[in-house]
MARDO-478499 format. One record per residue (C-alpha): residue number from 1; residue in three letters; x, y, z. Coordinates in Angstrom, 1 decimal. Example, Ala and Ser with C-alpha at 12.3 -4.5 7.8 and 13.67 -1.06 7.14 Angstrom:
! MARDO-478499
TIGU; n; res; X; Y; Z
TIGU; 1; ala; 12.3; -4.5; 7.8 $
TIGU; 2; ser; 13.7; -1.1; 7.1 $
***
This chain:
! MARDO-478499
TIGU; n; res; X; Y; Z
TIGU; 1; met; 114.2; 166.1; 144.9 $
TIGU; 2; ser; 116.6; 166.2; 147.8 $
TIGU; 3; ser; 115.4; 166.2; 151.4 $
TIGU; 4; thr; 116.2; 169.9; 151.6 $
TIGU; 5; thr; 115.7; 172.7; 149.1 $
TIGU; 6; thr; 118.4; 175.3; 149.8 $
TIGU; 7; gln; 117.8; 179.0; 149.6 $
TIGU; 8; asn; 120.1; 179.2; 146.5 $
TIGU; 9; glu; 118.2; 176.4; 144.8 $
TIGU; 10; thr; 114.9; 178.2; 145.5 $
TIGU; 11; thr; 116.3; 181.5; 144.1 $
TIGU; 12; thr; 117.4; 179.7; 141.0 $
TIGU; 13; ile; 113.9; 178.1; 140.5 $
TIGU; 14; phe; 112.2; 181.5; 140.7 $
TIGU; 15; asp; 114.8; 183.1; 138.4 $
TIGU; 16; asn; 114.2; 180.4; 135.8 $
TIGU; 17; cys; 110.5; 181.0; 136.1 $
TIGU; 18; val; 111.0; 184.7; 135.4 $
TIGU; 19; asn; 113.2; 183.9; 132.4 $
TIGU; 20; asp; 110.2; 182.0; 131.0 $
TIGU; 21; leu; 107.9; 184.9; 131.8 $
TIGU; 22; glu; 110.1; 187.2; 129.9 $
TIGU; 23; leu; 110.1; 184.9; 126.9 $
TIGU; 24; asn; 106.5; 183.9; 126.8 $
TIGU; 25; gly; 104.4; 186.0; 129.2 $
TIGU; 26; tyr; 103.6; 182.9; 131.2 $
TIGU; 27; ala; 105.5; 180.1; 133.0 $
TIGU; 28; leu; 104.9; 176.8; 134.8 $
TIGU; 29; leu; 106.4; 176.5; 138.3 $
TIGU; 30; ser; 106.7; 173.1; 140.0 $
TIGU; 31; ile; 105.2; 173.8; 143.5 $
TIGU; 32; pro; 107.0; 170.8; 145.2 $
TIGU; 33; thr; 110.4; 172.2; 144.2 $
TIGU; 34; ile; 110.1; 175.3; 146.4 $
TIGU; 35; tyr; 109.5; 173.3; 149.6 $
TIGU; 36; gln; 111.4; 171.0; 151.8 $
TIGU; 37; asn; 110.0; 167.5; 151.7 $
TIGU; 38; asn; 108.3; 167.7; 155.1 $
TIGU; 39; asp; 106.6; 170.9; 154.0 $
TIGU; 40; cys; 105.7; 169.6; 150.5 $
TIGU; 41; glu; 103.1; 167.0; 151.6 $
TIGU; 42; arg; 101.6; 169.5; 154.0 $
TIGU; 43; lys; 101.2; 172.0; 151.3 $
TIGU; 44; arg; 99.8; 169.4; 148.9 $
TIGU; 45; ser; 97.2; 168.5; 151.5 $
TIGU; 46; ser; 96.3; 172.1; 152.0 $
TIGU; 47; ile; 95.7; 172.6; 148.3 $
TIGU; 48; ala; 93.6; 169.4; 148.0 $
TIGU; 49; asn; 91.6; 170.3; 151.1 $
TIGU; 50; ala; 90.8; 173.8; 149.8 $
TIGU; 51; phe; 89.4; 172.5; 146.5 $
TIGU; 52; ala; 87.5; 169.7; 148.2 $
TIGU; 53; thr; 85.9; 172.2; 150.7 $
TIGU; 54; ala; 85.1; 174.6; 147.9 $
TIGU; 55; arg; 83.4; 171.9; 145.9 $
TIGU; 56; cys; 81.3; 170.7; 148.9 $
TIGU; 57; ser; 80.3; 174.3; 149.6 $
TIGU; 58; leu; 79.3; 174.9; 146.0 $
TIGU; 59; asp; 77.2; 171.8; 146.1 $
TIGU; 60; asp; 75.4; 173.0; 149.2 $
TIGU; 61; ile; 75.0; 176.6; 148.1 $
TIGU; 62; ser; 71.3; 176.5; 147.9 $
TIGU; 63; ser; 70.9; 175.5; 151.6 $
TIGU; 64; asn; 73.2; 178.2; 152.9 $
TIGU; 65; asn; 71.4; 181.4; 153.9 $
TIGU; 66; lys; 74.4; 183.2; 155.4 $
TIGU; 67; ile; 76.9; 183.3; 152.4 $
TIGU; 68; pro; 77.2; 186.7; 150.8 $
TIGU; 69; ile; 75.8; 186.8; 147.3 $
TIGU; 70; ile; 77.6; 189.1; 144.9 $
TIGU; 71; asp; 75.6; 192.0; 143.4 $
TIGU; 72; pro; 76.4; 191.9; 139.7 $
TIGU; 73; ser; 75.9; 195.6; 139.4 $
TIGU; 74; ser; 78.6; 196.4; 141.9 $
TIGU; 75; asp; 82.3; 197.0; 141.1 $
TIGU; 76; ser; 83.7; 193.6; 140.2 $
TIGU; 77; gly; 87.1; 194.6; 141.4 $
TIGU; 78; ser; 85.8; 194.6; 145.0 $
TIGU; 79; trp; 83.7; 191.5; 144.9 $
TIGU; 80; thr; 83.6; 189.1; 147.9 $
TIGU; 81; gly; 81.1; 186.3; 148.0 $
TIGU; 82; tyr; 79.5; 183.8; 145.7 $
TIGU; 83; his; 78.2; 184.3; 142.2 $
TIGU; 84; asn; 76.4; 181.8; 140.0 $
TIGU; 85; ala; 77.1; 181.0; 136.3 $
TIGU; 86; ala; 75.3; 183.7; 134.3 $
TIGU; 87; val; 76.0; 186.3; 131.8 $
TIGU; 88; val; 74.5; 188.9; 134.2 $
TIGU; 89; asn; 77.8; 188.4; 136.2 $
TIGU; 90; gly; 79.8; 189.4; 133.1 $
TIGU; 91; arg; 80.8; 187.5; 129.9 $
TIGU; 92; tyr; 83.7; 185.9; 131.7 $
TIGU; 93; asn; 81.4; 184.2; 134.2 $
TIGU; 94; gln; 78.7; 182.9; 131.7 $
TIGU; 95; tyr; 79.9; 179.4; 132.3 $
TIGU; 96; arg; 81.6; 179.8; 135.8 $
TIGU; 97; glu; 80.3; 179.8; 139.3 $
TIGU; 98; gly; 82.3; 180.2; 142.4 $
TIGU; 99; phe; 83.7; 182.2; 145.4 $
TIGU; 100; val; 85.6; 185.5; 145.1 $
TIGU; 101; phe; 87.7; 187.2; 147.7 $
TIGU; 102; ser; 88.9; 190.8; 147.4 $
TIGU; 103; asn; 91.2; 193.1; 149.4 $
TIGU; 104; gly; 91.8; 190.7; 152.2 $
TIGU; 105; glu; 88.2; 190.0; 152.9 $
TIGU; 106; met; 87.0; 186.6; 153.9 $
TIGU; 107; phe; 83.7; 184.9; 154.8 $
TIGU; 108; asn; 82.7; 181.5; 156.1 $
TIGU; 109; val; 80.3; 178.9; 154.7 $
TIGU; 110; asp; 78.2; 177.2; 157.4 $
TIGU; 111; thr; 76.6; 174.1; 156.1 $
TIGU; 112; thr; 75.7; 170.8; 157.6 $
TIGU; 113; asn; 77.5; 168.7; 155.0 $
TIGU; 114; ile; 81.1; 169.9; 155.6 $
TIGU; 115; asn; 83.2; 170.2; 158.7 $
TIGU; 116; asn; 83.1; 174.0; 158.7 $
TIGU; 117; asn; 86.7; 174.3; 157.6 $
TIGU; 118; phe; 85.9; 176.7; 154.8 $
TIGU; 119; glu; 87.6; 179.8; 156.1 $
TIGU; 120; asn; 90.7; 178.0; 157.4 $
TIGU; 121; asp; 91.1; 176.1; 154.1 $
TIGU; 122; met; 90.7; 179.2; 152.0 $
TIGU; 123; asn; 93.2; 181.1; 154.0 $
TIGU; 124; asn; 95.7; 178.2; 153.7 $
TIGU; 125; leu; 95.4; 178.2; 149.9 $
TIGU; 126; phe; 95.7; 182.0; 149.7 $
TIGU; 127; gln; 98.9; 181.8; 151.8 $
TIGU; 128; ile; 100.4; 179.3; 149.4 $
TIGU; 129; met; 99.5; 181.2; 146.3 $
TIGU; 130; leu; 100.6; 184.6; 147.5 $
TIGU; 131; asp; 103.3; 184.2; 150.2 $
TIGU; 132; asp; 105.0; 181.1; 148.8 $
TIGU; 133; val; 104.5; 181.4; 145.0 $
TIGU; 134; ala; 103.7; 184.9; 144.0 $
TIGU; 135; asn; 106.1; 186.7; 146.3 $
TIGU; 136; gly; 108.9; 184.4; 145.2 $
TIGU; 137; val; 108.2; 185.4; 141.6 $
TIGU; 138; leu; 108.0; 189.1; 142.4 $
TIGU; 139; arg; 111.4; 189.0; 144.2 $
TIGU; 140; ala; 112.8; 187.3; 141.0 $
TIGU; 141; ile; 111.3; 190.1; 138.8 $
TIGU; 142; glu; 113.0; 192.6; 141.1 $
TIGU; 143; arg; 116.3; 190.9; 140.6 $
TIGU; 144; arg; 115.8; 190.8; 136.8 $
TIGU; 145; leu; 115.1; 194.5; 136.7 $
TIGU; 146; glu; 117.6; 195.4; 139.4 $
TIGU; 147; leu; 114.9; 197.0; 141.6 $
TIGU; 148; pro; 115.3; 197.3; 145.3 $
TIGU; 149; asp; 114.4; 194.2; 147.3 $
TIGU; 150; gln; 110.7; 194.2; 148.3 $
TIGU; 151; tyr; 110.1; 197.1; 145.8 $
TIGU; 152; phe; 106.6; 195.9; 144.8 $
TIGU; 153; asp; 105.5; 195.6; 148.5 $
TIGU; 154; thr; 107.0; 198.9; 149.4 $
TIGU; 155; glu; 105.5; 200.9; 146.4 $
TIGU; 156; phe; 102.3; 199.0; 145.7 $
TIGU; 157; gly; 101.5; 196.9; 148.8 $
TIGU; 158; pro; 100.6; 195.4; 151.0 $
TIGU; 159; thr; 99.3; 193.0; 148.3 $
TIGU; 160; asn; 97.7; 190.6; 150.9 $
TIGU; 161; thr; 95.0; 193.2; 151.5 $
TIGU; 162; ser; 94.7; 194.6; 147.9 $
TIGU; 163; ser; 94.7; 191.4; 145.8 $
TIGU; 164; gln; 91.7; 189.5; 144.5 $
TIGU; 165; trp; 91.4; 185.7; 144.1 $
TIGU; 166; his; 88.8; 183.2; 143.4 $
TIGU; 167; leu; 87.9; 179.5; 143.2 $
TIGU; 168; lys; 85.5; 178.9; 140.3 $
TIGU; 169; arg; 84.2; 175.8; 138.5 $
TIGU; 170; tyr; 82.7; 175.6; 135.0 $
TIGU; 171; val; 79.1; 174.7; 134.7 $
TIGU; 172; leu; 78.5; 173.3; 131.2 $
TIGU; 173; asp; 75.3; 171.7; 129.9 $
TIGU; 174; asp; 75.4; 169.2; 127.1 $
TIGU; 175; asp; 74.0; 172.0; 124.9 $
TIGU; 176; asp; 77.1; 174.0; 125.5 $
TIGU; 177; ser; 79.0; 171.6; 123.5 $
TIGU; 178; asp; 76.7; 171.8; 120.5 $
TIGU; 179; glu; 78.1; 173.4; 117.4 $
TIGU; 180; gln; 75.4; 176.0; 117.4 $
TIGU; 181; asn; 76.8; 177.4; 120.6 $
TIGU; 182; his; 80.4; 177.5; 119.4 $
TIGU; 183; asn; 81.9; 180.9; 119.3 $
TIGU; 184; leu; 84.2; 182.5; 116.7 $
TIGU; 185; val; 87.6; 183.2; 118.2 $
TIGU; 186; asp; 87.2; 186.6; 119.9 $
TIGU; 187; gly; 89.8; 189.1; 120.9 $
TIGU; 188; asp; 91.0; 191.7; 118.5 $
TIGU; 189; gly; 91.6; 189.2; 115.7 $
TIGU; 190; asp; 94.3; 187.4; 117.6 $
TIGU; 191; gly; 94.8; 183.9; 116.2 $
TIGU; 192; lys; 91.7; 184.2; 114.1 $
TIGU; 193; glu; 91.6; 182.3; 110.9 $
TIGU; 194; gln; 89.0; 182.7; 108.2 $
TIGU; 195; gly; 86.0; 180.6; 109.2 $
TIGU; 196; glu; 87.6; 179.2; 112.4 $
TIGU; 197; val; 85.1; 178.0; 114.9 $
TIGU; 198; val; 86.2; 177.4; 118.5 $
TIGU; 199; asp; 84.1; 176.5; 121.6 $
TIGU; 200; val; 85.3; 179.3; 123.9 $
TIGU; 201; val; 84.0; 179.1; 127.5 $
TIGU; 202; leu; 86.3; 181.9; 128.8 $
TIGU; 203; pro; 87.0; 184.6; 126.3 $
TIGU; 204; val; 90.5; 185.7; 125.5 $
TIGU; 205; his; 91.8; 188.3; 127.9 $
TIGU; 206; thr; 94.8; 189.5; 129.9 $
TIGU; 207; asp; 94.6; 189.6; 133.7 $
TIGU; 208; pro; 94.3; 192.9; 135.6 $
TIGU; 209; ser; 97.2; 192.1; 137.8 $
TIGU; 210; leu; 101.0; 192.4; 138.3 $
TIGU; 211; ile; 101.1; 188.7; 138.0 $
TIGU; 212; ser; 98.5; 186.0; 138.3 $
TIGU; 213; val; 98.8; 182.5; 139.8 $
TIGU; 214; val; 96.5; 179.7; 138.6 $
TIGU; 215; ile; 96.2; 176.2; 140.1 $
TIGU; 216; val; 93.9; 173.7; 138.4 $
TIGU; 217; asp; 92.1; 171.1; 140.6 $
TIGU; 218; gln; 93.8; 167.9; 139.5 $
TIGU; 219; val; 96.0; 165.8; 141.7 $
TIGU; 220; gly; 99.7; 166.0; 140.9 $
TIGU; 221; ser; 101.0; 167.2; 137.6 $
TIGU; 222; asn; 99.0; 166.3; 134.5 $
TIGU; 223; glu; 99.9; 166.6; 130.8 $
TIGU; 224; ser; 96.9; 168.9; 130.2 $
TIGU; 225; gly; 95.8; 172.4; 130.8 $
TIGU; 226; met; 92.1; 171.3; 130.7 $
TIGU; 227; gly; 91.4; 173.8; 127.9 $
TIGU; 228; leu; 93.7; 176.6; 129.1 $
TIGU; 229; gln; 95.3; 178.1; 126.0 $
TIGU; 230; val; 97.9; 180.9; 125.6 $
TIGU; 231; tyr; 98.2; 183.1; 122.6 $
TIGU; 232; his; 101.5; 183.1; 120.8 $
TIGU; 233; pro; 102.0; 185.9; 118.3 $
TIGU; 234; ser; 103.7; 185.2; 115.0 $
TIGU; 235; glu; 107.3; 186.3; 114.6 $
TIGU; 236; lys; 106.2; 188.0; 111.3 $
TIGU; 237; asn; 103.5; 189.9; 113.0 $
TIGU; 238; glu; 100.8; 188.2; 111.0 $
TIGU; 239; gly; 98.2; 186.4; 113.1 $
TIGU; 240; gly; 99.3; 183.9; 115.6 $
TIGU; 241; ser; 98.2; 180.8; 117.4 $
TIGU; 242; tyr; 96.8; 179.5; 120.6 $
TIGU; 243; glu; 98.7; 176.7; 122.4 $
TIGU; 244; glu; 97.5; 174.5; 125.2 $
TIGU; 245; ile; 99.3; 174.8; 128.5 $
TIGU; 246; ser; 101.4; 171.7; 128.8 $
TIGU; 247; his; 100.8; 170.7; 132.4 $
TIGU; 248; ser; 98.5; 171.6; 135.3 $
TIGU; 249; gly; 97.4; 170.3; 138.7 $
TIGU; 250; his; 98.0; 170.7; 142.4 $
TIGU; 251; asp; 101.8; 170.5; 141.8 $
TIGU; 252; val; 101.8; 173.2; 139.1 $
TIGU; 253; ala; 101.5; 176.9; 139.5 $
TIGU; 254; ile; 100.7; 178.6; 136.2 $
TIGU; 255; ile; 102.1; 182.2; 136.3 $
TIGU; 256; phe; 100.9; 184.9; 134.0 $
TIGU; 257; ile; 102.2; 188.4; 133.4 $
TIGU; 258; gly; 99.2; 190.7; 134.0 $
TIGU; 259; ser; 98.2; 194.0; 132.4 $
TIGU; 260; val; 99.3; 196.0; 135.4 $
TIGU; 261; leu; 103.0; 194.9; 135.1 $
TIGU; 262; asn; 102.7; 195.4; 131.3 $
TIGU; 263; tyr; 101.5; 199.0; 132.0 $
TIGU; 264; leu; 104.2; 199.7; 134.5 $
TIGU; 265; thr; 106.9; 198.6; 132.1 $
TIGU; 266; lys; 105.2; 200.0; 128.9 $
TIGU; 267; gly; 105.3; 196.5; 127.5 $
TIGU; 268; gln; 109.0; 196.2; 127.7 $
TIGU; 269; ile; 110.6; 192.9; 128.9 $
TIGU; 270; phe; 107.4; 191.6; 130.5 $
TIGU; 271; ser; 104.3; 191.6; 128.3 $
TIGU; 272; ala; 100.9; 190.5; 129.4 $
TIGU; 273; ala; 99.9; 187.1; 128.2 $
TIGU; 274; lys; 96.6; 186.7; 126.4 $
TIGU; 275; his; 94.9; 183.5; 127.3 $
TIGU; 276; arg; 91.5; 181.8; 127.1 $
TIGU; 277; val; 89.7; 178.5; 128.0 $
TIGU; 278; val; 88.1; 176.3; 125.4 $
TIGU; 279; asn; 85.7; 173.5; 126.1 $
TIGU; 280; trp; 88.0; 170.7; 127.2 $
TIGU; 281; thr; 85.2; 168.1; 126.9 $
TIGU; 282; ser; 85.3; 168.4; 123.1 $
TIGU; 283; thr; 89.0; 168.1; 122.8 $
TIGU; 284; asn; 91.8; 165.6; 123.6 $
TIGU; 285; val; 93.2; 167.6; 126.5 $
TIGU; 286; ser; 91.4; 165.5; 129.2 $
TIGU; 287; pro; 89.3; 162.4; 129.5 $
TIGU; 288; lys; 86.0; 162.6; 127.7 $
TIGU; 289; asp; 84.1; 161.7; 130.8 $
TIGU; 290; asp; 85.8; 164.4; 132.9 $
TIGU; 291; lys; 83.4; 167.4; 132.4 $
TIGU; 292; asp; 84.3; 169.2; 135.6 $
TIGU; 293; arg; 87.0; 171.9; 135.7 $
TIGU; 294; met; 87.8; 174.0; 138.8 $
TIGU; 295; ala; 90.7; 176.4; 139.3 $
TIGU; 296; ala; 92.0; 178.8; 141.9 $
TIGU; 297; thr; 93.3; 182.1; 140.5 $
TIGU; 298; leu; 95.1; 184.8; 142.4 $
TIGU; 299; phe; 95.4; 188.3; 140.9 $
TIGU; 300; val; 98.3; 190.1; 142.7 $
TIGU; 301; arg; 97.2; 193.7; 142.6 $
TIGU; 302; pro; 98.6; 197.0; 143.9 $
TIGU; 303; asn; 96.9; 198.9; 146.7 $
TIGU; 304; gly; 94.1; 201.1; 145.4 $
TIGU; 305; asp; 95.9; 204.4; 146.3 $
TIGU; 306; ser; 99.2; 203.3; 144.7 $
TIGU; 307; ile; 100.3; 205.6; 141.8 $
TIGU; 308; met; 101.0; 203.6; 138.6 $
TIGU; 309; asn; 104.5; 205.1; 138.1 $
TIGU; 310; pro; 106.8; 203.4; 135.7 $
TIGU; 311; leu; 109.3; 201.1; 137.3 $
TIGU; 312; pro; 112.7; 202.7; 138.0 $
TIGU; 313; ser; 114.8; 200.1; 136.1 $
TIGU; 314; ala; 117.8; 200.8; 133.9 $
TIGU; 315; tyr; 116.5; 198.1; 131.6 $
TIGU; 316; leu; 113.4; 200.1; 130.8 $
TIGU; 317; gln; 113.2; 203.2; 128.5 $
TIGU; 318; tyr; 110.4; 205.7; 128.9 $
TIGU; 319; asn; 109.4; 208.9; 127.1 $
TIGU; 320; glu; 108.6; 211.7; 129.5 $
TIGU; 321; ser; 105.0; 212.5; 129.8 $
TIGU; 322; lys; 103.2; 215.5; 131.4 $
TIGU; 323; lys; 100.2; 213.3; 132.1 $
TIGU; 324; lys; 100.0; 212.2; 135.7 $
TIGU; 325; pro; 99.8; 208.4; 136.1 $
TIGU; 326; pro; 96.5; 207.2; 137.6 $
TIGU; 327; thr; 96.1; 205.4; 140.9 $
TIGU; 328; phe; 95.5; 201.7; 140.6 $
TIGU; 329; ser; 91.8; 202.1; 141.7 $
TIGU; 330; val; 91.1; 204.5; 138.9 $
TIGU; 331; trp; 92.9; 202.3; 136.4 $
TIGU; 332; asn; 91.2; 199.2; 137.6 $
TIGU; 333; ser; 87.8; 200.7; 137.5 $
TIGU; 334; arg; 88.2; 201.4; 133.8 $
TIGU; 335; val; 89.5; 197.9; 133.2 $
TIGU; 336; ala; 86.7; 196.2; 135.2 $
TIGU; 337; lys; 84.0; 197.7; 132.9 $
TIGU; 338; asn; 85.4; 195.6; 130.1 $
TIGU; 339; tyr; 85.2; 192.4; 132.2 $
TIGU; 340; met; 81.5; 193.1; 133.0 $
TIGU; 341; lys; 80.4; 193.5; 129.4 $
TIGU; 342; lys; 77.9; 191.0; 128.2 $
TIGU; 343; lys; 78.9; 188.2; 125.9 $
TIGU; 344; gln; 79.9; 189.5; 122.4 $
TIGU; 345; gln; 77.4; 188.7; 119.7 $
TIGU; 346; gln; 78.3; 185.6; 117.6 $
TIGU; 347; lys; 79.6; 186.4; 114.2 $
TIGU; 348; gly; 78.6; 184.4; 111.2 $
***
């Protein structure tokens, strides 16, 4: 990489990312390429510090009496605080514990075993994921659809106070890798073959977002998604297959098209990407002795009062409807109920 990344080069990087999003519903963006060299190391350090701080905080969670504990009966779309790994927190959190931040809210973790940098480190990571990565992608989507510059911020923002993001790590016991706990592939028959048994630790889903940004806690860029798989439909409309994300780590932003953008475009041009996480400890995607997986995920969402109107792009065709589009808060409340369902019964 040259000592300076020019504005034109950065624009091209994001435009290429959007080309991949259009083709596949997801894309991999090299984080170092969007910074100048002197910024790159500082951003890498911020990402590493945030994960390290979050891990220390999770390890000390039992000794912290001040941290907000999430009420599992509350609206998951507005969660801020900590939740443990339990099905009571929804089937998507059966094997995940972590910190969730919604609508610009923040909290601090005051423990004796870390340097009380939690709030600062979390805000730094959020700035990288939203301001540096997600906003660059949204500007490129606006260029692709020939929308006015800053359209998403003007019509649906400000996203810095409406989005949700989290840092979560998987908590797997040895029993979780036993065949008796393996799950049949769930998710509307997608990619399901007769008799196929897969150890799914995060069920197949699309994200309730315009776009999502995922960074997996591994130094650099690694030839592994640590179990993160994306569904690829068959060209003949018969079944499909799941494929492992090729790279992940602190240098890689994994971008997904979410169900909000899919809704706003009626599935045209940009379609939401179905994905899941399988037990990476029972596959060849990472070292066998590496049983720990942590990731930061940002869901870029509209403001709750925003009307979910179709995007005014000449590239999109809509049928007129007399039905008034919902606000995002109404739409998201419906979607959130699905995320809080208990784990589907195993089929056999």
